[in-house]
C-alpha positions, 0 to 999 in steps of 0.5 A: 110419010110418018104418022101416028096409028090409032086402034079403033076402040069399040064401048065395050069394057071387060073387067078380070078378077084377076087382071083388073080392067082388060081392053076388047084385044086382051079377051078371047072368045070361047063360046061354040055352043051359039050358032052363027045367026044367033050372035048379035051386035054390040057395039061393033062386036058380034057374040051370042045371046049366051055370052052377054050372060055371066059365065066361062065364054070370055077368057083372059090372053094375060092370066087365063083366067074365065072370069071374064065379064062383060061390062059394058 
């Protein structure tokens, strides 16, 4: 029985300065400073509070830029 696989998309939007708007699947989470108990849930994704502010916590898997911003 053939079917169409649908990806579950979150409401999170990211923007890379080189690639433009990119899906969450192209974003790598880099923070190694926060503890697991510090994580907060944001639209189905667990991230640390420091990653909600601009910094170098997200990396674009397409171009390697560490200036990816969380838009939503």
